[in-house]
N, C-alpha and C positions, 0 to 999 in steps of 0.2 A: 722235251722240257719247254721249248719255245711255244708249242701248241697248247701246253697246259697253262702257261702264263696268259696267253691270249684268251683262252676259254674262261679263265678266272676273271679277267678284266671285263669280259663280255657279260658274265653273270652279275657282276657288281653294277655295271652300267644299266642292265635291264631292270634293276630295282627302282630306277628313276631318281629324280631329284626335284626339289622345288618346294614351294609353300602351298599347302592345301588348305585354303580358306574357303569353306563351302558356302555357296550362296544359292538359295532356292533349290537345293538338291534334297529331294524327299528321302525318307528312310523309315526305319522302324520295323516292327513285326506285324505283318498283316497276312490274313489268309484270303487267298483269291481263288474263286471256283474254277477259273480257266488257267491253262498253262501260261505263265507270265513271269517276267523278270521286272515287274512293275511294282515299285514301292508305294504307289499312290494312284488310285483310279480317279481321283477327283482333282487332279492337277488342272489348273485353269479356272476353277471356280473361286470367285472372290469371297473372302470371309467377311463377316459383318463388322468386326472391329479388330483393332490391333491386339487386344488381349487374347482373342481367339487364335490369331496368327501365332503369337508367341507360345501359347499353350500347345498348339498343334506341333510346333517345331520342337518343343521340349520333349515330346513323346516319341520323336523320330530322330534318333541319334545315329543309328547304323542302318545301312541299306541291306538288311537281311530279310529275305522274302520267303514265305511259305506258300508255294503255289501248288495246290493239289498235293502230290507226293514229292515235289521237288523243292529243294532249298538252294537258291542261287543268290550270289552276292554281286549286285550290280556295280558297286564301288570297286570291288576287286577285279571284275571283268574289264572295267575301263582302264585298268593299269596294264593290261596285256597289250602287246603290239598288234591288235586287230584293227583293220581299216575298213571293214564292211559289215553290214548287218548279217550277212550269211555266216561270217566267221563268229559272230557273237552267239548265234543260235546253234552252231555246229556242236553236236554232242552234249547239249545242255538241256534240251527238252525232248520228251518222248514223242514219237510220231513225226518228228521233223528230220528230213533227210537233206543234207547239204552235200553237193558235189563240187569239188574244186578240181578241174581237169588239168590244171597246170599250177606251178608254184610262182608264176609270174605275177607280181603285185598289180592289183587293179583290174585284172581281166574278169570277164563275165563268169559268174558262178550260178549254179542251179539249185533250186529248193523244191522239195516236194513235201506236202503235208498229208500224212496217212496214205502214202503210196500213190500209184497212178490210177487215173480214171479212164484213160484211153491208151491204146498201144502207141509206143514211141519207136519210130524207125529212123529218125534223123534229128539234127539239132533244131530244126524248125518245129518239129513235133514237141521236143522238150521245152522250147520257148513258149509254146501255147499252153503248157501244163503248169506254168509258174503261178504261185498265189499272188494276189494283189496286196500291195503295201499301202496303208493309209498313214500319212504324216499329219497328225493333229486333225484328222478327219478328211484330209485331202488325198484322193487316190493318185498315187504317183504314176507317171507315164514311164514305161520302159519300152525297149525295142520290141516291135511285133515280129511274128514269125517270118514275115515276107522278106526281112533283111537278109535271110540266109538263101533266098531263092533268086537273087539278082545274078549272082555268079554261078558258073557251072559247077564249081566245087564249093562246098559249104564248110571249108576249114575255119573261116572267120566271117562274121557278118560285114556288110558294107559299113563304112564309117570307122570310128575310133575303136570299136569293140571293147569299150571301157564299161566296167560295172557301175551303173547309175547309183546303186545302193551303197557304193563306197564313198559317195560324196557327202554323206551325213557325218557330222562331228559327233562321235559317240559319247564324248564327255558332256554334251548338252542334252542327251536323251534322259528323260525322266522315267519312261516306262516303255516296255516292249511286251506285247501280248499276242499270243497265237490263238486265234479264234477257231475252235473246232465244233462248237455247238451248231447244229443245223438250223435252229430257229434264229440265232443271231446272224448266221451267214445269209439267211433269206432276207433279213432286214437290210443287209448291205447291198443286195441286188445282184444282178448277173455278173458283175465284175469279180465277185467273190466265189465264182463257181469252183475254182480250184483251191479255195481256202483264203484266209485273210490274216494279215499281220498288222496289228495296230501299234504304231510308233508315235509316242508323244514327246515332243521337245518341251523343255521348260518354257512355260508361257506366261510367267509372271514371278514376282517376288513375294514369297509367303513366309518370310521370317528367316532368322539366322543371320550370319555375317553378310555384309554388303558386298564383299569382294571374294572372288575365287580365282586363284592362280595356280597353274599346274604345268609342270614340264617333266618329261621323262625321255630317256634315250637308251639306245642299246646297239649291239652289233650283231649282224647275222654272219655266221661263220660257215664257210663252204666245207665240203667233205675233205678230210685230211688225207685220205688215200684213195686215189682214182686209178683204176687199171686201164691203161691205154693200149691200143693195138695199132699195128702198122700192116704194110703189105705182106710181111713175112708171116704174120699170124693168119691172114686170110689165105695165103698160098698154102700153108700147112693144112688148113682146114679143107681146102678144095682137093688137095692131093689124096686125102683119105678115101675119096670116092673113085679113084682110078682102079682100085682093086675090084670094083664091081663091074668093070668093063669086061665083056666076054672075050673080045679079040683085041689084037694090037691096033687094028684100024679104028675100032671104037675108042680106044685109049688115045690115039693120035688126034682123032676128031675132037675129043673132049678137051685135050690140052690146047688145041688151036683156038678154041672158043674162049680161052681165058683172056681177060683184058690186057691190053698192051702194057699198061703201067705195072702189071704184076709179073712180067716176064724178064725184066732187066733187074738183076740183083744188085747192080752197081748204082742204081738210081737212089741216091740218099734222100731224095724228096719223099719217097714212099717206103724205102727200106731203112731209113735212118731211125734214130731213137725217137719215139713219139713223146712229145712234151708240150702239147697244146693246152693242157688243163690250167696252167697258170695264167694264160691269156683269156681263158673262158670263164673261170671262177675267180671270185675275189671277195674279201670281207666287205660288208656293206652296212652303212649306218641306218638306224631306225630312230626316228625322233618325233616328238609330238609336243605341241605347246597349245594351251587353251587358257582363256581367262574370261571372266564374266563379272558384271557389275549390276547390282539391282538395289532398288529402294522402293519405299512406298508405305502406305497404311491402308486404312479401311476404305477410303474414297478412291484412291488411285495407286497403282504400282507399275513398275517397269523392270525389264531386265535386258541387258545387252551382252551378247556372247560373241567371242572371236576365237578362232582356232587355226592352226597350221600343222599339217602332218606331212612327213617325208618318209618314204619306205622304199628302200633300194633292194633289188633282188641280188642273190649271190651269183647268178649265172647270166651271161650274155649281156651285161651292162644294162639291165632293165631297171626302171625306177618309176615311182608313182608319187605325185605331190598334189595336195589339195589345200585351198584356202577357203575358210567358211566364216560367215558372219550371220548373226540372227538378232532380231529385235522384237520384243513383245511389250504391249501396253494394254492395261486394263483401267477403265475409269467408270465410276458411278456418277452419271450426270445428275440424277435425282435418286430418291429412295427406290423408285421402281425401274428406272431406265439406266442401262449400262452399255458401254461400248468397249470392244476388245479388238485387237489386231495382232497379227504375227507375220513377220517377214523373214524369210530364210534364203540366203544366197550362197553359192559355192562356185568355185572355179577349179577344175580338175585337169591336170596334164599328166600324160603317161608316155614313157619311152618304151616302145615295144621291143621284141626280140629281133635278132638278125637271122632267124631261121630261114633257110632256103625254101622249105616247103610252103611256109606262109607267104613268102614273096612271090613264088611262081603261081600259087593258087590265086593270088590277087590280080596279077597281070595276065593270067590265063595264057601263058607262053612258056614252053619248055625248051631251053637251049640244049646244047650237046652236053650230056651228063656222063659220058663214057669215062672221063677223067675226073675223079673226085678231088676235094680239097686235100692238101697234104697234111699229115699229122705232125710234121716237124714244126717246131715253134717259130723259126725264122720265116718260113713260107706263110704260115697261118697269120703271123703278125703283119706281114706286108699286105695280106688280103684285108685285114681289119683296118689298117691305115688307109688303104684306098677306099674302103667302104665309108669310114667316118669322114674322110675329107670331102667327098662329093655328095653324099646322100643327104636327103631331107626327109624326115619322118616325124611330123608333128601331129599329136592327138590331143585335142582340146575339147572340153565340155564345160558349158556354163549353165547353171541351174538357178531358177528363181521360183519360189512357191510361197504362198501365204494366204491369209484371209483377212477380211474386215467384217466384223460381226456386231449386231445390235441385239440386245435382249431386254425384255420387258416382263416384269413380275408384278402381279396384282392379286393379292389373296392367294388362292390356289392355282391361278392361271399363270403359266410361264410360256412366253413366246420368244423364239430365237430365230434369227435370220442371218445368213452368212453369204458373202460373195467370196468364192475361193478360186485361186488361180494356180496353175502348174505349167511351167514353161522351161524347156531345156533345149540347148543347141548341141550339135554334133559336127565338129569341124576336123577334117583330116587333110593334111598336105603331104604329098609323097613325091619324091624324085629319086630314082635309082639310075646311075650313069651306065653308059655302054660298057665300061670296063668290067662290070659285074655280070653282064648279060649278053655276051657274044655280039658286041657292037650294036645293041638295041637299047635306046634310052626309053625310060618310062616316067611319065609325070601324071599325077592325078590330084585334083582339088575337089574335095567333097564337102558339101555344107548342107546339113539337114536340121530340122527342128521339130519338136513336138510341143503342142500347146493345148491347154484345156481350161475352160472357164465354166465354173459351176455356181449356180445360185441354189442354195439349200435353206429351207425354212421348216420349222417344226413348232408345234403348239401342244401343250398338255395341260391337263387340269387335275389337280389332286383334291379329291372329295373325302372329307373326314366323316365317315358314316356314323361313327360313335357320337359325334357332336349333335346330330339331328335325330337320333333314335333313343328310345327309352332303354335304360339298362335292364337286362334280363337276369334275374337271379334264380339259380337252381338250388334246390334243397335235396 
């Protein structure tokens, strides 16, 4: 009865709460030739006057999209407790494969578009096969494959091992498009060799309410029944193989090779009732808050967006938090000359697991593992208390990306030039005391960064051939 009440409360909490005042969120029914959950391909283009802005907004009330053969609701997807771009695309678009190797929030996830183009034998190979993600035209920097080659074991990459694409505030996303057409991929260059995903944040105010406020929350519930084992179960399993011994000497040799902790039935640390699950699993909160404010008209508009997300894992005291802020401005200086800019910043922190495998793979040191952790709650809890008292495990990522653009239109000529920037830092501070690792202390301070500065210009001319040619009539 207790579990039923908890699950009912969790379902009610997941429905969310708050005031949904939409600002600059596109919607409506559009048919898009590419796989997309984009309600508007023209986000970012300034309209000529306020009447056109209001007229466009009136035709877009709901974010229901018809993309090829798929119908996706961006508004409904944003109400789910997803924290990364990969989770948005998982199971929603054909040809897109998303792999989540662990349920730990904020960890790295893999994406493949229409399968593999090269053989994959390691995590580094999988990292090289990832598609590029463009944020409002800016190719986002992610970890290269070499981060798995620094250590002898590639359990985790060096640094925070945090999913960079989890830093986006999905409430601020206006469109997501998966590009599969070979011609369009060729235009994007060699970065798109494994496919491309175009993500567009709201980059201006184009009608509707001036304010948007949203908050939702929920609870992640751990498994209700967990079958735990102790040394008695392991001993019974091993004894089944004694019947396969041909002689008594073989049987004696087999029994002598059993671990010492399995031979003493009076040792309640290993033969006692296993009850570690309550210290390993726990109910965890999920919450998200986002707000935006925008205004403007035909000559200028702006939008400011702010968001905070917390996502705790049900196992091993893991959690993920991110704070995001974005600002976009568009101005028409003259009838022909316009200026636009976008700035997006995020700070991401993650508390990783307490898994021994991950720890020993990072320090590249194996202590004496002949005696495992006890499955009795009192012993396991004392281990966790010692771990939490002295350890330090900080994983921080700071991200900054944006652009400053100038566009000029005269007749059929349109010229656009942009200076784009993408910068992110990767900081990890670790200390594990000697009490956890056989009188050996381990300390590590890692700091890395990626940065990219791009200048991009384009010019096109639209020629109306019908205006300069004589009409041809056929009878």
